[in-house]
VOPAGU-2260 file (C-alpha; in pm, 1 decimal, decimal comma):
REM VOPAGU-2260
SITE   aa  ch    i         X         Y         Z
SITE  MET   A    0     441,1     581,2    1086,1
SITE  ARG   A    1     178,5     822,3    1284,2
SITE  CYS   A    2    -121,6     879,4     928,5
SITE  ASN   A    3    -420,1    1102,3    1009,6
SITE  PRO   A    4    -730,5     927,5     985,6
SITE  ILE   A    5    -876,3     936,2     661,6
SITE  PRO   A    6   -1233,4    1100,2     683,2
SITE  GLN   A    7   -1516,4     969,5     506,0
SITE  GLU   A    8   -1607,5    1298,1     364,6
SITE  LEU   A    9   -1272,4    1296,4     187,0
SITE  LEU   A   10   -1341,0     912,8      49,4
SITE  ASP   A   11   -1691,5    1091,1    -115,8
SITE  CYS   A   12   -1480,2    1344,0    -322,2
SITE  LEU   A   13   -1313,4    1113,8    -483,1
SITE  GLU   A   14   -1293,8     889,9    -733,1
SITE  TYR   A   15   -1023,9     562,1    -834,6
SITE  LYS   A   16    -989,9     460,3   -1216,1
SITE  SER   A   17    -674,0     294,7   -1316,5
SITE  GLY   A   18    -437,0     392,7   -1010,0
SITE  LYS   A   19    -509,8     701,5    -981,7
SITE  LEU   A   20    -727,4     937,7    -777,3
SITE  TYR   A   21   -1016,7    1220,9    -947,4
SITE  TRP   A   22   -1181,9    1493,6    -802,5
SITE  LYS   A   23   -1562,8    1473,0    -828,1
SITE  HIS   A   24   -1824,5    1718,4    -849,2
SITE  ARG   A   25   -1895,6    1899,3    -510,5
SITE  GLN   A   26   -2189,0    2039,4    -440,8
SITE  ASP   A   27   -2020,8    2193,3    -100,9
SITE  MET   A   28   -1793,4    2395,6    -324,7
SITE  PRO   A   29   -1852,0    2735,3    -486,8
SITE  SER   A   30   -1857,5    2668,7    -923,4
SITE  GLN   A   31   -1527,4    2789,4    -957,7
SITE  TRP   A   32   -1388,1    2520,0    -769,2
SITE  ASN   A   33   -1604,4    2265,9    -994,8
SITE  LYS   A   34   -1512,4    2426,4   -1340,6
SITE  ARG   A   35   -1124,2    2367,1   -1204,2
SITE  GLN   A   36   -1104,5    2081,6   -1035,6
SITE  ALA   A   37   -1362,9    1837,2   -1086,8
SITE  GLY   A   38   -1316,3    1528,0   -1296,3
SITE  LYS   A   39    -913,7    1623,5   -1237,1
SITE  GLU   A   40    -647,2    1361,2   -1103,2
SITE  ALA   A   41    -609,3    1457,3    -733,6
SITE  GLY   A   42    -272,1    1469,7    -584,4
SITE  ASN   A   43     101,2    1624,5    -631,0
SITE  ILE   A   44     389,1    1488,1    -518,5
SITE  ARG   A   45     523,2    1552,4    -193,9
SITE  SER   A   46     784,8    1340,4     -13,6
SITE  GLY   A   47     850,3    1129,6    -268,4
SITE  TYR   A   48     477,3     987,1    -317,2
SITE  LEU   A   49     109,4    1147,9    -464,7
SITE  ALA   A   50     -78,7    1347,5    -168,1
SITE  LEU   A   51    -385,1    1552,8    -124,7
SITE  GLY   A   52    -425,5    1842,4      57,4
SITE  PHE   A   53    -819,3    1804,6     194,1
SITE  LYS   A   54   -1001,0    2029,6     520,5
SITE  THR   A   55   -1269,5    1947,9     704,6
SITE  ASN   A   56   -1197,5    2136,7    1059,1
SITE  LYS   A   57    -881,3    2109,4     992,8
SITE  GLN   A   58    -592,0    2153,2     686,9
SITE  HIS   A   59    -436,1    1734,7     664,5
SITE  THR   A   60    -223,9    1598,0     385,1
SITE  TYR   A   61    -351,9    1225,4     278,8
SITE  SER   A   62     -77,4    1038,0      86,6
SITE  CYS   A   63    -278,3     901,7    -212,9
SITE  HIS   A   64    -204,2     520,6    -202,4
SITE  ARG   A   65    -338,0     476,3     153,6
SITE  ILE   A   66    -682,8     651,0     -29,7
SITE  ILE   A   67    -707,3     390,7    -260,7
SITE  TRP   A   68    -615,0      87,7     -53,0
SITE  LEU   A   69    -880,6     200,0     193,2
SITE  MET   A   70   -1149,2     254,4    -130,6
SITE  HIS   A   71   -1130,4     -72,2    -194,0
SITE  ASN   A   72   -1059,1    -237,0     188,0
SITE  LEU   A   73   -1327,9     -89,8     408,0
SITE  ASN   A   74   -1411,6    -405,9     547,4
SITE  HIS   A   75   -1053,0    -458,0     611,8
SITE  PRO   A   76   -1051,9    -641,1     994,6
SITE  LYS   A   77    -740,4    -382,1    1089,7
SITE  VAL   A   78    -909,7     -95,5     935,8
SITE  VAL   A   79   -1108,6      90,7    1243,6
SITE  LYS   A   80   -1349,9     382,6    1182,8
SITE  THR   A   81   -1307,3     664,4    1452,1
SITE  GLN   A   82   -1473,3     973,4    1481,5
SITE  GLU   A   83   -1192,4    1134,5    1311,7
SITE  GLY   A   84   -1184,5     902,6    1002,2
SITE  TYR   A   85   -1014,9     566,7     881,9
SITE  VAL   A   86    -717,6     431,9    1062,6
SITE  PHE   A   87    -526,1     120,6     988,3
SITE  PRO   A   88    -158,5      35,3     944,1
SITE  ASP   A   89     111,7     112,1     708,6
SITE  VAL   A   90       8,6      44,3     304,9
SITE  ASP   A   91     322,5     -74,6     104,3
SITE  HIS   A   92     348,6     -75,3    -249,0
SITE  GLU   A   93     440,7    -411,5    -386,3
SITE  ASN   A   94     665,7    -285,4    -636,8
SITE  GLN   A   95     866,2     -40,1    -486,4
SITE  ASN   A   96     765,1     261,2    -734,3
SITE  PRO   A   97     572,4     518,7    -515,4
SITE  PHE   A   98     367,7     620,4    -800,5
SITE  ASN   A   99     187,8     344,1    -885,8
SITE  ASN   A  100    -118,6     340,4    -734,5
SITE  ASP   A  101    -258,7      41,8    -864,0
SITE  LYS   A  102    -520,8    -120,6    -638,6
SITE  ASP   A  103    -308,7    -434,9    -717,9
SITE  ASN   A  104      66,4    -328,6    -657,5
SITE  LEU   A  105     -88,0    -146,5    -264,1
SITE  ARG   A  106     -59,2    -435,4      49,3
SITE  LEU   A  107    -158,2    -360,5     411,0
SITE  THR   A  108     219,9    -359,5     583,0
SITE  THR   A  109     397,4    -386,1     920,8
SITE  VAL   A  110     644,4    -114,8     995,2
SITE  LYS   A  111     944,5    -384,2    1011,2
SITE  GLN   A  112     755,1    -547,9     679,7
SITE  ASN   A  113     803,3    -268,6     485,9
SITE  GLN   A  114    1122,7    -199,8     577,2
SITE  GLY   A  115    1215,5    -534,1     396,4
SITE  ASN   A  116    1116,7    -395,7      87,1
SITE  ALA   A  117    1253,7     -21,8     104,3
SITE  LYS   A  118    1464,3      88,7    -225,3
SITE  LEU   A  119    1838,6      68,3    -161,5
SITE  ARG   A  120    2043,6     331,7      26,1
SITE  LYS   A  121    2198,0     620,3    -171,6
SITE  ASP   A  122    2522,0     498,9     -10,3
SITE  ASN   A  123    2546,9     132,9    -111,0
SITE  THR   A  124    2793,9      -2,7    -281,7
SITE  SER   A  125    2759,5    -317,0    -317,0
SITE  GLY   A  126    2392,7    -327,3    -485,2
SITE  VAL   A  127    2257,5    -553,2    -245,3
SITE  THR   A  128    2097,7    -448,2     114,2
SITE  GLY   A  129    2276,1    -593,5     420,3
SITE  VAL   A  130    2656,3    -618,8     274,3
SITE  TYR   A  131    2932,5    -357,5     396,9
SITE  ARG   A  132    3266,6    -444,7     247,2
SITE  ILE   A  133    3543,1    -392,0     572,4
SITE  ARG   A  134    3864,5    -415,6     508,6
SITE  ASP   A  135    3949,7    -761,5     257,4
SITE  LYS   A  136    3601,6    -929,7     403,3
SITE  TYR   A  137    3246,7    -879,9     342,4
SITE  LYS   A  138    3010,5    -833,2     641,7
SITE  VAL   A  139    2636,3    -932,1     607,3
SITE  GLU   A  140    2358,8    -777,4     854,3
SITE  ILE   A  141    2029,0    -739,0     817,5
SITE  ALA   A  142    1751,9    -617,0    1016,4
SITE  LYS   A  143    2047,1    -520,4    1271,6
SITE  LYS   A  144    2126,1    -853,3    1326,8
SITE  TYR   A  145    2514,4    -960,7    1248,0
SITE  TYR   A  146    2489,4   -1331,7    1002,8
SITE  GLY   A  147    2862,5   -1317,7     968,0
SITE  PHE   A  148    3172,9   -1271,6     728,7
SITE  TYR   A  149    3264,5   -1390,3     366,4
SITE  HIS   A  150    3555,0   -1376,0     141,1
SITE  THR   A  151    3428,7   -1285,1    -143,1
SITE  GLU   A  152    3138,4   -1010,5    -233,8
SITE  GLU   A  153    2926,0   -1282,5    -437,7
SITE  GLU   A  154    2932,3   -1471,3    -121,5
SITE  ALA   A  155    2807,4   -1212,0      86,8
SITE  GLU   A  156    2565,4   -1127,0    -153,1
SITE  ALA   A  157    2447,5   -1494,4    -232,8
SITE  ALA   A  158    2382,5   -1528,3     157,5
SITE  ALA   A  159    2239,5   -1223,8     212,8
SITE  ILE   A  160    1953,8   -1244,9     -37,3
SITE  LYS   A  161    1866,6   -1573,2     103,4
SITE  ILE   A  162    1864,5   -1432,7     490,1
SITE  HIS   A  163    1663,4   -1094,5     359,8
SITE  LYS   A  164    1395,6   -1379,7     218,9
SITE  LYS   A  165    1394,8   -1544,8     543,7
SITE  VAL   A  166    1365,3   -1267,7     743,8
SITE  PHE   A  167    1077,8   -1062,1     547,9
SITE  GLY   A  168     924,1   -1357,3     380,0
SITE  LYS   A  169     666,3   -1225,8      75,2
SITE  PHE   A  170     758,3    -825,9     161,7
SITE  SER   A  171    1110,0    -878,6      88,7
SITE  LYS   A  172    1250,8    -683,7    -178,3
SITE  TYR   A  173    1460,9   -1027,6    -332,9
SITE  TRP   A  174    1147,5   -1211,2    -327,6
SITE  LYS   A  175    1085,7   -1334,0    -650,1
SITE  GLN   A  176    1433,2   -1334,4    -745,9
SITE  LYS   A  177    1553,1   -1756,5    -737,0
């Protein structure tokens, strides 16, 4: 996913408290803005995540969870400072809750790892990622790789969870299950 670099000016305007971002008093803004916004929670729901708009030379939208992760990890080796701002890979919500932006719930991830922690698709009927019913058998396919057919849904689910953990490791949504 291509994300806009996060400018230092934006980080300077925000304060983190208990998983939320708040606007600081800004000298560069009119007093009306400060009366209305300073001390208030920053961000609105956009595409299922908390995000906020900010204008430097052009208006951009920034995900709050990415800003929070960056605030606490500016010296991380994967964070690169460019002329436009800070650039870094994807950030994942460990518990799959896009509104839980506590710094301890956020972790740096690759696109593949992030897919391992994705929620179930709405059209999933088995309740387990990668299990599909085909006639009278159950097919297991994880990360576009085929792992066989099983006679019962329970066998397929157990195999899929085991394979999911092996493929995605600690980024598997089933990692904490036994």
